[in-house]
N, C-alpha and C positions, 0 to 999 in steps of 0.2 A: 151264185147260180140263180138265174131268173126263174120265177115260178111259171110253169107252163100254161099256155093257152094255145089253142090251135088243135089240129087233128093229129092222130097218130095211127100208124100201121103197126100191127103186132104180129110177132111170131108166136109160137106155142107157149114158150116158157113162162112168160109173165101171166098169161091167162090161166094156165094150169096152176102155177104156184099160188097166185092170189085167190083163185077160185077154190082150190083145195083148202086154203087157210080161212076161207069165208070172208075175204077182203077184196073181192073183185070190184066192188064199187069205188075203190081207190082210183081205178083207171077213169071211171066216169067223173070223179071229182077233180082230176088233174087235167084231162084232155077234153076238148070240145066234142070230138067224135072219134070213135075207134073203128078201124077197118081191119078185117082179116081176109086173107085169100082163102079159097076153097080148101086148099091142102091143109091149112092150119085148122079149119073147122073139122076136117076129117081126122086130124090127129088128136083132137080133144075128145076124150071119151068120158072122163070122170067129172066134167064140169058142164052144166047146162049153159049154153051160150044165150045170154039175155038179148032181148030185142034191140037194145041200144048199141050192140056190137053189129056192125054192118059186114056181111059176107059178100065178097065180090070176086068175079072171075078175072084172072090176068088175061091180057091180050097178046103178049109176046111169048109165044111158045118156043120160038127159036132161042131167045134168051134163057128160057127155062132149061132147054136142053144143054146149053153151054154151061150154065151154073151147076146143073146136076151131073151131067156126064163128064164134062171136062174138068170142073173144079171140085166135084164130089160133095156138093152141098145137099142136104136133105130137102125133100120136096117143100116142106113148110118154110124153111129158110130161104130157098130160092124164090118161091112165090111171094114171100113177104118183101124181099128186096125189089123184085120186079113191080109189085103192086105199089110200093112206096114211090118208086121212080115214075110210074105211070100217073099216079095221083098228084105228084108234086107239080105237074104241069097244069092241073085244073083245080086243085084244092089247097087249103092252108095246112099242108102236112109239115109239122114241126119236129116230129119224133118218129123214129123207127125203133120199136121195142124188140131188141135182139140181144141175146146173151152169148151165143156161141162165138168164140174168138175167130175161128176159121171163116165163118160167115161175115163177121164184122169187117174183116180184112178186104172183102170183095166190094163193100158198099161204095166207097169213094171212087174205085176204079170202074165199077159197073155203071154207075148212074149216067144217064144220057142227058138229063136235064141240067141246067146251069147250076142249080143248087141241090144239095142233098140235106136231108134232115139230120138232126142230132141223133146219135145212137144212144138209147137208154136201156142198159141192162137192168135187171130187177133191183139190185142194190141202189142204183140211181133213182129208180121210180120210188123206192121207199124213202130215200133221202129227200126227194121233192115232197113226198107225202108228209114227212116230218116238218118241213118248213111251212107247209100249209096247215099244220095242226091236225092232220089225219091219223098220224101215229105219234106216240110219245118219244120213242128213241129208236131210230132206224137201225142202229147197230144191234140192239137187243132184238128188234124185230127180225132182222136177217139171220141172227143166231138161232132164233126160234124156227125159222123156215128151214135152216140147215138141219137142226136137231130133229125136227118132225118129218124130214124127208121131202119137203115141198120144193126145196132148192138146194143144190149142192154148191157150197162155196169152193171156189178154185183157190189155188195157192196165191194167184194174183189178187183175187178178191180179198184174201186175208191180209195181204200186205197193204193194198190200197185203202181198205176201209177200217182196218184195225191196227194200223201202224203204232198208235200210242195207247192201245188197250189190248186186253186179252180176248181172243175170239171165243 
């Protein structure tokens, strides 16, 4: 896995989990710029959004209606996907920070730009942080997030990240 550089668009989960754990700067240390749509900013109540996170409006309200009304995505998920697509055309968007499985399924089918960014759920962000020396052991880190209620490990997460160890 290559260490990230470039910009990222984030949904709510990574910012809330890292912010509540006091580790929000991990995002700043991994990605060049972080962008969030207004819906994500509105969903974040327990974390102060630092000035280095850029809040932007989406342009495609028609796509928003399709993703929320037809596909049932939450406003933050829909706007994060749309914002990533819109920014991919003009910025160095390398990652979309998105955890929800239903939302992740829509990314490659929704994107209108030729390329779409890598999808980084929180465990992958922590794995990158480990490779950059920002956390000591991502498995222990994600266990702590789960234990403290910052992030709920799914059954798939447990298989993917703890195949050879105990969660």
